[in-house]
N, C-alpha and C positions, 0 to 999 in steps of 0.2 A: 555622465558615467552609471548611472541606475540604469541603464537601457544594456551594454556590456555587461553588468552583472548579471540581471536578469538573467540575458541570454546564456550566460556561465551558466547558472546556475539548471537552467533547463535541459542544457548538453550533457552535465552531468548526472541529473534525476531520470533522464533516459538513454543512459550507458548504463545505469544500474536498477533499471526497471529489463533492461533487458538482459545487463546479468545475472537476473533475477527470476524471469521466466527461462532461461538455461537452465539455473536448480533447479526447479521445476520440474522443469523435463526431464533432468539426468539424474535429478537427486536420489541417492545411495538406497535409501529407506523413507519410512511416509513420515517423523514426525522432520527430517527435512523438508520434504518437499510441502509441511504447513508450517515449515517457517519459511518457507519461502513465500507463500499465499502471502503473511502475512508483512511478511514485507514489501511486498508487490504492492499491498492495500495504504500500506505509510509512506511509499516513493508514490502514489497515486495521489495522494495527500497534499503533497508538498506537491506535488507538480498542480492540483488545484487551486492549493494558496501561491504559488508563484501569478500562475492564471488573473486569481482575480487580485493582485498587484500589478500586473501587466493593463487590468483593462482596465483598471479603479473602476471596483463597482464591490456589492458584496455579494452577488447572487451567489458565487465562486464559494467565498466562506460556508455558505449556510449548505451549500453540496458540500464539502468538504466538512461539514460537522453531522451531516448523518451517514457519512464514508466511513466515519470516524467511531461512529454509536454500532452499526449493524459487522463490522470488520472487527473490535470487537469482540461481537457475540457471537459470531463466526469464528475466531479464532477458540473461545471456550467451551466453545460446542465442540471442538474440532480433538482438544485435546483429551476433552472428560469422555468421550467415545474412544482412544486412544486408551484412556487406563483402565476404562471398565469397562468397553464393547456396549454401551448406550449411553443414549442422549440421557434419555428421560428416564427415574426411576418410578 
């Protein structure tokens, strides 16, 4: 039963990733594109965690933690750039 649930989750997160890539390309303005990029890294994070459950290894969880930290820093830097026009003051 877990195999079917994992396959279903892989399919849904893959579809969500595809829709986010479309929003990233066709986004009407820059904040929408940054939000799509933020959602892409969250979906890829979920896919890595599902892959870790699928293969029963902790390596994917460590990679997901690293992506979460870098994605958060990237989103904050992009938002700061949009608000002020400069990242470093």
